C-alpha positions as CSV (number, residue, x, y, z in Angstrom):
1,M,-257.9,65.8,114.5
2,Q,-257.4,69.0,116.4
3,H,-257.0,71.4,113.5
4,W,-255.8,71.9,110.0
5,S,-255.2,75.0,107.9
6,S,-255.6,76.2,104.3
7,W,-254.4,79.4,102.6
8,P,-256.8,80.2,99.7
9,V,-256.3,83.1,97.4
10,D,-260.1,83.4,97.1
11,Y,-260.5,83.8,100.9
12,D,-263.8,85.7,100.9
13,D,-265.5,83.2,98.6
14,I,-264.3,80.2,100.6
15,L,-265.4,81.8,103.9
16,K,-268.9,82.5,102.5
17,R,-269.2,78.9,101.3
18,A,-268.0,77.6,104.7
19,L,-270.5,79.7,106.6
20,S,-273.4,78.7,104.3
21,S,-272.4,75.1,104.9
22,G,-272.9,75.2,108.6
23,Y,-269.5,76.4,109.9
24,S,-269.4,79.2,112.4
25,I,-266.6,81.7,113.2
26,G,-264.9,80.9,116.4
27,Q,-262.3,83.6,116.1
28,Q,-261.0,85.9,113.3
29,G,-258.6,88.7,112.9
30,D,-256.1,90.5,110.8
31,S,-252.3,90.6,111.0
32,A,-249.5,92.2,109.1
33,R,-249.5,89.2,106.8
34,G,-253.3,89.2,106.2
35,R,-256.7,88.0,107.5
36,F,-257.3,84.7,109.2
37,V,-260.3,82.9,110.7
38,Y,-260.8,79.8,112.9
39,L,-264.0,77.9,112.0
40,W,-266.0,75.5,114.1
41,N,-268.4,72.8,113.0
42,E,-270.4,70.7,115.5
43,G,-270.4,67.8,113.2
44,H,-266.9,67.0,114.2
45,P,-266.5,68.3,117.8
46,G,-263.1,69.6,118.8
47,T,-261.9,70.2,115.3
48,V,-260.9,73.7,114.3
49,I,-260.4,74.7,110.7
50,E,-257.9,77.6,110.3
51,M,-258.0,79.6,107.1
52,A,-255.6,82.4,106.2
53,H,-255.8,84.6,103.2
54,M,-252.9,83.8,100.8
55,T,-251.5,87.3,100.5
56,E,-248.3,88.3,98.8
57,A,-246.6,88.5,102.2
58,R,-247.6,84.9,103.0
59,R,-246.6,83.8,99.6
60,R,-243.1,85.3,100.1
61,I,-242.8,83.5,103.5
62,F,-243.8,80.1,102.0
63,D,-241.5,80.6,99.0
64,G,-238.7,81.4,101.4
65,I,-239.4,78.3,103.4
66,R,-239.5,76.2,100.3
67,T,-236.2,77.7,99.0
68,A,-234.5,77.1,102.4
69,A,-235.7,73.4,102.4
70,I,-234.3,72.6,99.0
71,G,-231.0,70.8,99.5
72,W,-231.1,71.4,103.3
73,D,-228.5,69.2,105.0
74,A,-230.1,69.3,108.5
75,T,-227.6,71.9,109.8
76,D,-228.8,75.1,111.4
77,P,-232.4,73.9,112.1
78,I,-233.6,76.9,114.1
79,R,-234.7,80.0,112.3
80,R,-235.3,83.1,114.4
81,T,-236.8,85.4,111.6
82,W,-239.4,85.1,108.9
83,P,-238.0,84.7,105.4
84,S,-238.0,88.0,103.6
């Protein structure tokens, strides 16, 4: 497994728990959609755990993706903009 991701609402609590459990920060940052972090753990070399704060902006994007997927007939598969 190379990497997996989660989007918790309680970002700070989960990050503190991960760090106290032996994970370390490989990279972190902030974007227009919210904070994110990539965590390493030597117990499973090569695996990266991505975590991004579930902000309202991200929730709108995921809701837009879900709405677009409902009833999709496989036409127009390429989207060039984020859902609004």
